[in-house]
TIDOZA-504625 format. One line per field, with one value per residue (C-alpha): residue number from 1; residue in three letters; x, y, z. Coordinates in pm, whole numbers, m for minus. Layout:
# residues N
pos (NUM,...) $
code (ALA,...) $
c1 (X,...) $
c2 (Y,...) $
c3 (Z,...) $
***
This chain:
# residues 760
pos (1,2,3,4,5,6,7,8,9,10,11,12,13,14,15,16,17,18,19,20,21,22,23,24,25,26,27,28,29,30,31,32,33,34,35,36,37,38,39,40,41,42,43,44,45,46,47,48,49,50,51,52,53,54,55,56,57,58,59,60,61,62,63,64,65,66,67,68,69,70,71,72,73,74,75,76,77,78,79,80,81,82,83,84,85,86,87,88,89,90,91,92,93,94,95,96,97,98,99,100,101,102,103,104,105,106,107,108,109,110,111,112,113,114,115,116,117,118,119,120,121,122,123,124,125,126,127,128,129,130,131,132,133,134,135,136,137,138,139,140,141,142,143,144,145,146,147,148,149,150,151,152,153,154,155,156,157,158,159,160,161,162,163,164,165,166,167,168,169,170,171,172,173,174,175,176,177,178,179,180,181,182,183,184,185,186,187,188,189,190,191,192,193,194,195,196,197,198,199,200,201,202,203,204,205,206,207,208,209,210,211,212,213,214,215,216,217,218,219,220,221,222,223,224,225,226,227,228,229,230,231,232,233,234,235,236,237,238,239,240,241,242,243,244,245,246,247,248,249,250,251,252,253,254,255,256,257,258,259,260,261,262,263,264,265,266,267,268,269,270,271,272,273,274,275,276,277,278,279,280,281,282,283,284,285,286,287,288,289,290,291,292,293,294,295,296,297,298,299,300,301,302,303,304,305,306,307,308,309,310,311,312,313,314,315,316,317,318,319,320,321,322,323,324,325,326,327,328,329,330,331,332,333,334,335,336,337,338,339,340,341,342,343,344,345,346,347,348,349,350,351,352,353,354,355,356,357,358,359,360,361,362,363,364,365,366,367,368,369,370,371,372,373,374,375,376,377,378,379,380,381,382,383,384,385,386,387,388,389,390,391,392,393,394,395,396,397,398,399,400,401,402,403,404,405,406,407,408,409,410,411,412,413,414,415,416,417,418,419,420,421,422,423,424,425,426,427,428,429,430,431,432,433,434,435,436,437,438,439,440,441,442,443,444,445,446,447,448,449,450,451,452,453,454,455,456,457,458,459,460,461,462,463,464,465,466,467,468,469,470,471,472,473,474,475,476,477,478,479,480,481,482,483,484,485,486,487,488,489,490,491,492,493,494,495,496,497,498,499,500,501,502,503,504,505,506,507,508,509,510,511,512,513,514,515,516,517,518,519,520,521,522,523,524,525,526,527,528,529,530,531,532,533,534,535,536,537,538,539,540,541,542,543,544,545,546,547,548,549,550,551,552,553,554,555,556,557,558,559,560,561,562,563,564,565,566,567,568,569,570,571,572,573,574,575,576,577,578,579,580,581,582,583,584,585,586,587,588,589,590,591,592,593,594,595,596,597,598,599,600,601,602,603,604,605,606,607,608,609,610,611,612,613,614,615,616,617,618,619,620,621,622,623,624,625,626,627,628,629,630,631,632,633,634,635,636,637,638,639,640,641,642,643,644,645,646,647,648,649,650,651,652,653,654,655,656,657,658,659,660,661,662,663,664,665,666,667,668,669,670,671,672,673,674,675,676,677,678,679,680,681,682,683,684,685,686,687,688,689,690,691,692,693,694,695,696,697,698,699,700,701,702,703,704,705,706,707,708,709,710,711,712,713,714,715,716,717,718,719,720,721,722,723,724,725,726,727,728,729,730,731,732,733,734,735,736,737,738,739,740,741,742,743,744,745,746,747,748,749,750,751,752,753,754,755,756,757,758,759,760) $
code (MET,SER,ALA,GLU,LEU,ILE,LYS,VAL,THR,ILE,ASN,GLY,GLN,GLU,PHE,GLU,ALA,GLU,LYS,GLY,ARG,PRO,LEU,ILE,ASP,VAL,CYS,LEU,GLU,ASN,GLY,PHE,GLY,ILE,PRO,SER,PHE,CYS,TYR,TYR,LYS,ASP,LEU,ALA,LEU,GLN,ALA,SER,CYS,ARG,MET,CYS,LEU,VAL,ARG,ILE,GLU,LYS,MET,PRO,LYS,LEU,GLN,THR,SER,CYS,SER,ILE,THR,CYS,THR,ASP,GLY,MET,VAL,VAL,THR,THR,GLN,SER,GLU,GLU,ILE,GLU,LYS,ALA,GLN,ARG,ALA,MET,GLY,GLU,PHE,LEU,LEU,ALA,ASN,HIS,PRO,LEU,ASP,CYS,PRO,VAL,CYS,ASP,ARG,GLY,GLY,GLU,CYS,GLU,LEU,GLN,GLU,VAL,ILE,PHE,ASP,TRP,GLY,ASP,VAL,GLU,GLU,ARG,PHE,THR,GLU,ASP,LYS,ASN,VAL,GLN,PRO,GLU,LYS,PHE,LEU,SER,PRO,ILE,VAL,ALA,ASN,ASP,PRO,GLN,ARG,CYS,ILE,LEU,CYS,LYS,ARG,CYS,THR,ARG,VAL,CYS,ASP,GLU,TRP,MET,GLY,GLU,ASP,ALA,ILE,GLU,ALA,GLY,ASN,ARG,GLY,ALA,ASN,THR,VAL,ILE,GLY,THR,TYR,GLY,GLY,TRP,LEU,ASN,CYS,SER,GLN,CYS,GLY,ASN,CYS,ILE,GLU,VAL,CYS,PRO,THR,GLY,THR,LEU,LEU,ASP,GLY,VAL,TYR,ARG,HIS,GLU,THR,ARG,PRO,TRP,GLU,LEU,ASP,GLN,THR,ILE,THR,THR,ASP,VAL,TYR,GLY,SER,ASP,GLY,MET,GLN,LEU,SER,ILE,GLY,SER,ARG,SER,GLY,LEU,VAL,HIS,ARG,ILE,VAL,ALA,ARG,ASP,ARG,TYR,VAL,ASN,GLY,LEU,ASN,GLY,GLU,PHE,LEU,ASP,VAL,LYS,ALA,ARG,PHE,GLY,HIS,GLU,PHE,ILE,ASN,HIS,GLN,ASP,ARG,LEU,LYS,THR,PRO,LEU,ILE,ARG,TYR,LYS,LYS,GLY,GLY,LYS,LEU,ILE,PRO,ALA,THR,TRP,ASP,GLU,ALA,VAL,ASN,LEU,VAL,ALA,GLU,LYS,PHE,ARG,GLU,ILE,GLY,ASN,THR,GLY,VAL,ILE,ALA,SER,SER,ARG,ILE,THR,ASN,GLU,SER,VAL,PHE,THR,LEU,LYS,ARG,PHE,ALA,LYS,GLU,VAL,ALA,ASP,SER,GLU,ASN,TYR,ALA,VAL,SER,ASP,SER,TYR,ASP,MET,SER,PRO,VAL,PHE,ASN,ASN,LEU,SER,VAL,PRO,LEU,ALA,THR,HIS,ARG,GLU,ILE,ARG,TYR,ALA,GLY,THR,ILE,VAL,LEU,ILE,GLY,GLY,GLU,PRO,GLU,GLU,GLU,GLN,THR,PHE,THR,ALA,LYS,GLN,MET,ARG,GLN,ALA,VAL,ARG,ASN,GLY,LYS,ALA,ASN,LEU,ILE,ILE,VAL,ASN,ASP,ARG,PRO,ILE,ARG,LEU,THR,GLN,ASN,ALA,THR,GLN,PHE,ILE,HIS,VAL,ASN,PRO,GLY,SER,TYR,ASP,ALA,PHE,ALA,TYR,MET,PHE,GLY,GLY,GLU,ILE,ASP,ALA,ALA,ALA,THR,LYS,LYS,LEU,GLY,ILE,GLU,GLN,SER,GLU,ILE,ASP,SER,LEU,LEU,LYS,THR,ILE,GLY,GLU,THR,GLU,GLY,ASP,LEU,VAL,ILE,MET,PHE,GLY,GLY,ASP,LEU,SER,LEU,GLU,ALA,GLN,ALA,VAL,LEU,ALA,GLY,SER,ALA,ALA,ARG,PHE,VAL,SER,GLU,ALA,ARG,ARG,VAL,LEU,LEU,HIS,PRO,LEU,PRO,LEU,TYR,ASN,ASN,SER,VAL,GLY,ALA,ASN,ASP,MET,MET,ALA,ASP,LYS,LYS,ASN,VAL,PRO,ASP,VAL,LEU,ASN,ASN,SER,LYS,SER,LEU,LEU,ILE,ALA,GLY,ARG,LEU,SER,GLU,GLU,ASN,ALA,GLN,LEU,LEU,GLU,GLY,LYS,ASP,PHE,VAL,VAL,VAL,GLN,GLU,LEU,PHE,GLU,THR,SER,THR,THR,ASP,HIS,ALA,ASP,VAL,VAL,LEU,PRO,ALA,ALA,SER,PHE,ALA,GLU,VAL,ASP,GLY,THR,PHE,THR,ASN,ASN,THR,GLY,PHE,VAL,GLN,ARG,VAL,ARG,ARG,ALA,ILE,ASP,PRO,VAL,HIS,GLN,SER,LYS,PRO,ASP,TRP,MET,ILE,THR,SER,MET,ILE,ALA,ASP,ALA,MET,GLY,VAL,ASP,PHE,GLY,TYR,ASN,LEU,ALA,ALA,THR,ALA,VAL,PHE,LYS,ASN,ILE,SER,ASP,ASN,VAL,LEU,ALA,TYR,GLN,GLY,ILE,ARG,TYR,PRO,ASN,LEU,LYS,ASP,GLU,SER,ASN,PRO,VAL,GLN,VAL,ASN,HIS,PRO,ILE,ASN,SER,LYS,PRO,ASP,ILE,SER,ARG,ALA,LEU,GLU,GLU,LEU,GLY,LYS,SER,LEU,LYS,SER,LEU,PRO,ASP,ASP,ALA,GLU,LYS,ASP,GLN,THR,VAL,PRO,LYS,VAL,GLY,HIS,LYS,LEU,HIS,ARG,LEU,THR,THR,LEU,THR,SER,LYS,THR,PRO,GLN,PHE,HIS,LEU,LEU,ALA,HIS,GLY,ASN,PRO,LYS,PRO,ASP,ASN,LEU,LEU,VAL,ALA,PRO,LEU,ALA,GLN,PHE,ASN,LEU,ASP,GLY,THR,PRO,LYS,LEU,ASP,SER,ARG,VAL,ASP,ALA,ALA,ALA,VAL,GLY,ALA,ILE,ASP,ARG,GLU,ASN,LEU,SER,ILE,ASP,SER) $
c1 (0,145,198,m31,137,94,218,495,640,1009,1173,896,912,635,722,538,623,496,263,428,788,1045,1071,1452,1459,1229,1439,1769,1635,1526,1863,1807,2098,2012,2291,2230,2438,2213,1969,2034,1792,1621,1742,1526,1492,1726,1643,1917,2164,1904,2090,1826,1605,1354,1069,726,438,173,409,515,886,1162,1119,1364,1303,1407,1110,848,660,523,158,m37,11,310,517,880,1177,1521,1744,1704,1889,1681,1758,2131,2155,1994,2216,2528,2433,2406,2742,2892,2763,2906,3247,3251,3444,3564,3941,4054,4289,4166,4524,4598,4248,4192,3850,3988,3854,3560,3428,3064,3110,3412,3218,2923,3141,3363,3054,2965,3320,3326,3147,3151,3320,3206,3297,3609,3606,3851,3764,3695,4031,4054,4329,4285,4248,4167,3827,3940,4228,4062,3855,4024,3845,3917,3634,3684,3579,3238,2929,2687,2485,2453,2458,2707,2486,2179,2367,2508,2159,1942,2183,2385,2160,2464,2436,2814,2854,2639,2631,2736,2723,2510,2517,2857,3021,2834,3067,3026,3175,3168,3088,3411,3599,3650,3446,3354,3135,3150,3387,3194,3326,2992,3018,3332,3158,2858,3050,3028,3355,3688,3565,3578,3875,3982,4265,4400,4423,4477,4719,4836,4729,4502,4161,4213,4536,4349,4210,3862,3761,3410,3408,3242,3326,3553,3439,3061,2785,2572,2765,2828,2953,3263,3523,3893,4117,4456,4769,5083,4990,4902,4554,4522,4158,3812,3492,3131,3053,2766,2981,3186,2936,2559,2535,2272,2435,2448,2722,2707,3009,3123,3459,3608,3495,3611,3932,4046,4229,4591,4639,4636,4982,5112,5479,5388,5206,5343,5583,5673,5567,5714,5815,5885,6128,6103,5853,5934,6164,6137,5939,6185,6109,6070,5958,5602,5713,5895,5602,5327,5522,5592,5224,5111,5367,5271,4895,4941,5166,4961,4606,4301,4299,4054,3968,3860,3755,3729,3396,3594,3722,3531,3264,3507,3770,3530,3380,3727,3827,3520,3606,3957,3817,3580,3761,4128,4143,3838,3725,3396,3590,3529,3405,3364,3539,3272,3128,2830,2675,2409,2271,1974,1850,1872,1761,1440,1379,1000,992,1217,1519,1462,1667,1796,1547,1265,1397,1396,1029,905,592,733,1083,1145,1507,1583,1930,2222,2373,2346,2479,2815,2816,2576,2600,2409,2123,2116,2110,1812,1634,1686,1556,1260,1154,1242,1146,901,725,791,741,1071,1047,1376,1415,1751,1915,2067,1967,2168,2188,1917,1663,1645,1476,1248,873,891,1188,1144,1426,1477,1699,2061,2091,1714,1671,1583,1271,1167,1221,1012,727,772,732,382,449,334,307,366,681,854,764,899,1229,1241,1175,898,524,265,141,472,418,56,171,425,164,m83,169,249,m121,m189,107,24,302,630,718,1095,1232,1603,1829,2193,2444,2380,2084,2133,2117,1779,1644,1755,1589,1260,1260,1340,1083,798,817,562,289,260,191,m151,m319,m217,119,432,693,1065,1372,1703,1984,2272,2595,2922,3139,3135,3080,2916,2609,2811,3043,2737,2596,2921,2983,2654,2668,2970,3084,3182,3543,3636,3509,3717,4024,3984,3915,4199,4571,4657,4479,4439,4317,4233,4226,4258,4098,3981,4240,4051,4042,4400,4512,4363,4626,4890,5026,4877,5098,5086,4915,4897,4762,4673,4693,4779,4973,5142,4881,4814,4701,5023,5216,5108,5157,5417,5364,5226,5114,5068,4709,4589,4356,4010,4161,4379,4127,3824,3530,3203,3065,2704,2562,2302,2015,2127,2268,2565,2810,3124,3469,3703,4080,4203,4577,4802,4863,5136,5470,5414,5059,4787,4406,4298,4111,4421,4645,4406,4390,4770,4786,4513,4699,5018,4816,4690,4348,4279,3974,3967,3962,4240,4332,4001,3767,3478,3534,3516,3188,3046,3120,2935,2638,2630,2661,2501,2123,2055,2307,2179,2182,2384,2693,2935,2758,2441,2636,2769,2516,2560,2230,2041,2186,2100,1948,2016,1724,1745,1485,1182,955,655,603,939,951,1084,932,1270,1419,1113,1157,1523,1425,1164,1432,1674,1412,1443,1806,1726,1687,1342,1485,1796,1942,1897,2190,2122,2455,2431,2722,2977,2983,3245,3309,3298,3357,3687,3835,4167,4165,4425,4312,4205,4521,4722,4563,4743,4445,4241,4482,4395,4021,4055,4243,3977,4017,4227,4193,4530,4660,4683,4412,4630,4874,4793,4696,4939,5219,5108,5015,5170,4953,4847,4696,4968,5108,5438,5604,5869,5598,5438,5703,5657,5278,5299,5523,5246,5141,5049,4766,4625,4631,4453,4185,4129,4156,4448,4652,5018) $
c2 (0,337,593,898,1214,1545,1904,2040,2392,2423,2767,2906,2626,2367,1997,1667,1416,1085,1128,1021,1044,1196,1567,1559,1307,1520,1832,1659,1497,1837,2001,2171,2088,2019,1935,1622,1374,1122,1074,780,660,328,327,383,751,896,1271,1360,1583,1861,1983,1925,2210,2372,2620,2475,2713,2706,2525,2735,2648,2498,2129,1845,1753,1389,1329,1515,1337,1519,1625,1794,2171,2176,2496,2459,2695,2530,2840,3155,3359,3198,2843,2907,3058,2744,2512,2707,2669,2292,2293,2472,2201,1927,2095,2145,1821,1763,1779,2008,1747,1750,1755,1412,1258,983,1131,1482,1585,1342,1436,1547,1762,1931,2004,2161,2382,2484,2583,2836,2968,3014,2896,3080,2883,2988,2676,2706,2387,2105,1864,1494,1369,995,806,635,259,m61,m232,m527,m611,m402,m140,147,408,771,830,1205,1266,1106,1328,1056,1033,658,562,286,134,134,m14,m288,m368,m324,m418,m686,m800,m822,m540,m553,m180,45,371,363,606,922,1290,1442,1110,908,701,448,122,m255,m534,m620,m357,m588,m646,m1013,m979,m1030,m728,m587,m234,m74,119,279,349,534,726,1094,1181,1007,826,475,401,136,m50,m188,154,373,667,556,853,1154,1091,1362,1196,884,815,664,386,237,m141,m460,m689,m982,m1206,m1244,m1319,m1022,m792,m515,m194,m39,231,145,419,397,608,555,198,91,8,167,111,9,191,203,565,722,1021,787,520,490,115,m140,m188,180,205,m163,m391,m701,m780,m939,m674,m388,m519,m818,m618,m660,m941,m689,m547,m842,m934,m1296,m1205,m1390,m1151,m1321,m1626,m1947,m2262,m2608,m2750,m3107,m3297,m3268,m2971,m2615,m2334,m2100,m1734,m1677,m1408,m1388,m1480,m1791,m1903,m1839,m2004,m2310,m2337,m2309,m2569,m2818,m2778,m2843,m3141,m3312,m3211,m3328,m2999,m2930,m2582,m2488,m2139,m2004,m1852,m1557,m1417,m1179,m1274,m1166,m1412,m1707,m1640,m1623,m1951,m2119,m1974,m2116,m2462,m2466,m2260,m2327,m2663,m2800,m2945,m2984,m3039,m2714,m2653,m2395,m2449,m2360,m2482,m2626,m2634,m2368,m2522,m2693,m2354,m2169,m2464,m2485,m2119,m2081,m1730,m1421,m1360,m1136,m818,m712,m426,m675,m884,m574,m504,m865,m987,m1333,m1481,m1856,m1957,m2325,m2423,m2187,m1937,m1591,m1406,m1574,m1620,m1367,m1088,m816,m1056,m1129,m757,m706,m1000,m859,m519,m674,m833,m547,m246,m402,m658,m937,m1305,m1494,m1873,m2060,m2428,m2551,m2849,m2628,m2302,m2046,m1694,m1563,m1782,m1515,m1295,m1572,m1582,m1961,m2194,m2544,m2746,m3046,m3351,m3324,m3377,m3404,m3109,m3349,m3451,m3088,m3013,m3321,m3185,m2831,m2970,m3089,m3441,m3395,m3722,m3858,m4046,m3723,m3540,m3836,m3818,m3446,m3500,m3240,m3231,m3196,m2883,m2709,m2767,m2654,m2333,m2272,m2318,m2100,m1814,m1843,m1853,m1536,m1347,m1043,m879,m1059,m1411,m1469,m1825,m1870,m2174,m2257,m2530,m2743,m2887,m3161,m3071,m3246,m3051,m2724,m2816,m2897,m2578,m2360,m2539,m2554,m2193,m2077,m2292,m2035,m1740,m1575,m1248,m1091,m1261,m1247,m1521,m1455,m1675,m1584,m1839,m1831,m1902,m1857,m1660,m1318,m1444,m1783,m1673,m1507,m1808,m2034,m1802,m1783,m2159,m2308,m2687,m2708,m3036,m3091,m3039,m3405,m3517,m3252,m3344,m3715,m3680,m3440,m3489,m3118,m2844,m2468,m2357,m2003,m1982,m2233,m2577,m2741,m2957,m3270,m3169,m3044,m3399,m3515,m3307,m3557,m3736,m3502,m3444,m3064,m2819,m2440,m2227,m1856,m1735,m1453,m1667,m2004,m2252,m2624,m2598,m2437,m2713,m2942,m2684,m2698,m2329,m2062,m1731,m1429,m1302,m955,m905,m752,m410,m425,m523,m393,m628,m743,m974,m1098,m1117,m1350,m1123,m1130,m776,m725,m498,m320,m410,m116,m95,107,48,m87,m463,m531,m671,m853,m976,m953,m994,m1357,m1297,m1132,m1425,m1674,m1456,m1448,m1828,m1851,m1603,m1808,m2109,m1921,m1799,m1426,m1351,m995,m826,m577,m579,m411,m549,m369,m585,m899,m791,m711,m1073,m1183,m963,m1104,m1470,m1515,m1480,m1350,m1065,m960,m585,m492,m273,m110,231,60,m39,308,402,190,323,178,m172,m386,m730,m1001,m1173,m1533,m1749,m1833,m2134,m2127,m2503,m2678,m3056,m3149,m3498,m3669,m3461,m3540,m3908,m3894,m3716,m3983,m4250,m4061,m4041,m4413,m4376,m4114,m4241,m4230,m4080,m3870,m3651,m3285,m3046,m2783,m2600,m2230,m2146,m1900,m1549,m1535,m1908,m1877,m1505,m1512,m1833,m1800,m1833,m1764,m1401,m1318,m1474,m1192,m944,m1008,m908,m1198,m1442,m1306,m1321,m1679,m1778,m1666,m1287,m1275,m964,m793,m688,m326,m178,123,m89,m256,m624,m728,m590,m811,m1136,m1370,m1449,m1778,m1588,m1673,m1380,m1219,m1238,m979,m722,m720,m489,m242,m259,m201,102,300,593,500,755,606,257,391,552,223,10,m181,m382,m287) $
c3 (0,m101,174,202,68,249,209,431,408,494,500,279,20,m15,m47,m67,203,334,628,955,834,1073,1001,1010,722,506,574,496,177,48,108,442,667,1030,1276,1481,1677,1845,1555,1328,1063,1142,1504,1811,1895,2156,2126,2374,2190,2133,1825,1558,1682,1446,1479,1390,1342,1621,1861,2163,2166,1953,1872,1806,1443,1501,1733,1524,1247,944,936,660,645,882,848,953,990,1013,1019,1226,1484,1759,1638,1597,1945,2096,1893,1988,2354,2307,2131,2429,2662,2439,2440,2818,2870,2514,2457,2177,2030,1670,1529,1681,1672,1413,1337,1271,931,958,1303,1297,1609,1451,1133,1315,1537,1245,1045,1314,1336,1713,2026,2356,2637,2984,3184,3399,3606,3536,3258,3320,3198,3122,2937,2603,2647,2458,2472,2256,2021,1748,1933,2119,2330,2423,2673,2716,2353,2410,2368,2492,2171,2246,1881,1967,2236,2012,1717,1941,2065,1755,1474,1648,1934,2161,2420,2458,2514,2733,2930,3296,3589,3596,3507,3425,3519,3256,3038,2758,2872,2859,3098,3278,3079,2779,2463,2424,2116,1739,1715,1417,1477,1388,1714,1566,1236,1377,1646,1543,1722,1787,2098,1953,1730,1478,1655,1326,1154,1464,1419,1072,855,848,683,419,307,196,m150,m112,m354,m352,m387,m259,34,m55,233,272,20,133,m101,150,m7,145,92,78,216,45,18,m190,m285,71,202,545,639,525,620,503,582,390,297,75,m28,m1,m46,48,390,491,756,854,815,1001,1160,847,600,824,978,771,502,613,359,73,144,345,314,231,m92,m393,m564,m893,m1093,m949,m1138,m993,m1247,m1118,m908,m542,m606,m486,m645,m817,m909,m1283,m1529,m1657,m2009,m1886,m1674,m1932,m2215,m1999,m1903,m2266,m2379,m2106,m2160,m2533,m2465,m2192,m2289,m2091,m1899,m1617,m1491,m1138,m1033,m680,m574,m431,m762,m990,m1244,m1515,m1392,m1357,m1701,m1859,m1696,m1845,m2186,m2145,m2072,m2368,m2632,m2556,m2378,m2564,m2232,m2044,m1722,m1533,m1180,m904,m573,m318,10,m176,m523,m579,m898,m724,m602,m934,m1146,m941,m860,m829,m676,m701,m479,m176,m144,196,204,147,437,660,583,551,729,803,771,777,835,771,891,856,1098,938,1243,1179,801,640,893,709,643,1018,1097,864,1029,1378,1273,1090,1418,1652,1441,1196,1421,1170,1251,1259,1245,1288,1202,1326,1490,1761,1931,1732,1876,1641,1820,2093,1830,1700,1741,1691,1720,1577,1729,1502,1550,1426,1052,991,754,470,662,706,336,255,466,332,m17,77,206,567,759,1108,1005,901,1223,1419,1231,1305,1674,1687,1750,1474,1651,1570,1198,1232,1403,1126,852,1042,1066,695,608,808,662,455,257,204,318,293,299,376,376,321,252,559,366,107,m262,m291,9,m148,m476,m299,m92,m395,m609,m356,m232,m492,m336,m54,m285,m248,m342,m10,15,m198,m143,m185,m156,8,m31,220,28,216,m22,m184,m539,m490,m686,m963,m1002,m1033,m1300,m1496,m1501,m1612,m1658,m1430,m1277,m916,m809,m731,m1074,m1251,m1046,m1107,m1480,m1569,m1625,m1619,m1425,m1420,m1077,m966,m587,m306,m288,33,209,101,m266,m262,m177,m509,m691,m587,m894,m1157,m1461,m1449,m1212,m1249,m964,m965,m604,m361,m113,m94,34,54,m309,m432,m249,m537,m815,m1090,m1170,m935,m1083,m852,m864,m767,m470,m487,m401,m714,m983,m1168,m1202,m1047,m780,m762,m411,m258,m368,m732,m730,m963,m781,m892,m765,m825,m824,m525,m568,m841,m823,m569,m687,m1020,m955,m1220,m1225,m1259,m1586,m1733,m1632,m1794,m2109,m2130,m2120,m2384,m2604,m2572,m2689,m2996,m2878,m2840,m2623,m2758,m2419,m2498,m2126,m2033,m1765,m1938,m2247,m2034,m1879,m2223,m2315,m2002,m2091,m2443,m2341,m1997,m2031,m1680,m1734,m2075,m2137,m1825,m1870,m1625,m1645,m1514,m1201,m1123,m852,m537,m397,m695,m756,m1059,m1000,m1258,m1421,m1299,m1476,m1257,m1304,m1068,m1109,m1151,m1151,m806,m800,m831,m548,m331,m408,m302,21,89,58,282,558,613,718,983,1341,1502,1817,1859,2130,2046,2051,2321,2282,2198,1964,2096,1946,1671,1647,1267,1221,1409,1273,1094,716,448,438,794,941,785,1031,1365,1580,1435,1599,1943,1863,1738,2055,2300,2295,2617,2833,2894,3234,3124,2901,2822,2622,2289,2339,2064,2281,2571,2393,2141,1838,1996,2291,2542,2746,2654,2994,2909,2825,3170,3317,3031,3066,3441,3389,3215,3442,3799,3800,3480,3634,3940,3725,3545,3860,3712,3954,3913) $
***
């Protein structure tokens, strides 16, 4: 239902606005700047900073525009001598205890308080008492805190509660002694850093980037997250070929995720300029020998010669590389190697979902405003973090129904309106029932009561608006096919049904799109004598490389996959290439080059093209990523008609046109599920363990392990003896204390230790 439009007059100009919208939003959208600190769109109102004051006709005094909703005929004044005088007075209060250390503050040049005060030019200072001086300290390995800069807007506490559902940070004490702090003085949470992002001043600081550069010295490049499948938009801050930080601030990028990022997207960027990056091509001149540095010409010519000589070449693409790179690898397999042996290295095959898609994919905005969300398996709070944030806000702010079907009580169950706790490994039985085959045998295998299924169906039947169905790779391929194919049966005149898959990697969907008719990785490995691999294989699959005649790997680092390679070619990271990823909602998103490729690395698609050219096939790309994407648009049906200029605006993403069949044939998948039910036990002990926060987010991978702070998080996030000293100075990477650092830590100011109650 479309919102009712009304007339609002702002500073003498008449505008149309939706009835009931916050006045501050309407003013800002129409170009009338209103200073504010505590207000944040889509968060619970705080109305404490008193900066967004306006004059509203027929109201006796100035009003906070964040707490006023628009009504028809409202007449508003946002700028006047009276308003500025009141705002200046509030600015004076905020500066009463604020240190004037802008030249050394990490937020100098980006600080919202600084910008407001500088706009006025001067603020009277009539307070003469001593300031509340407190030392800068650490709240975790990657979050630092300068408490005296805090203006108590409480954005951080609301974000932690509403976005993350963690309540890890909160206000303590009263009056002038109020401070933002943590339970026990240490953050044991997912370490998302969104509290840093939304902080309007330099109170909360990025412990990975802290004190490296000034914000205005950084070149900002808009790109897409290389870790998660949500496709979060971010801004890379680089200088002189080095990546210093990653943020998602609206002033740089207005992407689908706003200012939200998770711990990996925000802090896990140290791999880009890491000293262990592959620097040159490497050749192993004999089996069992060492990898020896070589020139690009030597390496490419050797690869071309060996592929021609051995033949039977298989191609495997990582689901982390760009669409352009995956597409080029498929072209290499078909046009150069004349092979049908190509695959995508991923956590699971997404073909069953897209081959049986009976309803459209849900966007993250549609999740946020859904009427009912059904989550079957998966753990979005650890693996699809922005999806989880939208789910939490849908329940908290939108009063949505959240039904979770899982074999253990994941943390999202605390937000659920219904939790169906099934037996371990019984998702096939649930998919069988969801597909329409409801019987007592299936409920017995699930370990649930029939009333729980009845309640689920009742909630779905009463849903008006959007019903979003989510599931991930912990379901069998047949279960995924049935869920994707049977979703359309719940569509009604009052209810739209949408699907939201939960792949693990940043380009899982795009890689599936680029490599239609792909085989699985073990089949390609077993049926090939020579191999071209872009990215890292799982440990299990890497073992299958043993004994192959010739293996070429395109990678950033030496891994268990390169251990079996005859030639290793240095690939560029996502910060060094132009291209696209496709996220789990089907949005095609730009990846932009922030720095030149480090050392001698090259984009994966360019490396593959060089090998093809050496084997006599010219793909016609002319070293341009735009030409590669044009080939994708011309040859991949779902991407038809899309060009790079269409992807320019991050606030208006382009969704690919995946084919939808409202009545796919899932009879064979249902039959397979029916057979698998027989192998499930009739009674099983349910898993009651609630997973620990960060048990997947903080685990060490090839990329995250290059950021030292991740090692401390992965080893239990130990609390240091002295919060004034960086945790990395007090702990080894395995979490054990550095004994020789304790004396240095204890030597930090006695008064500071007393203020922080630190035992010397």
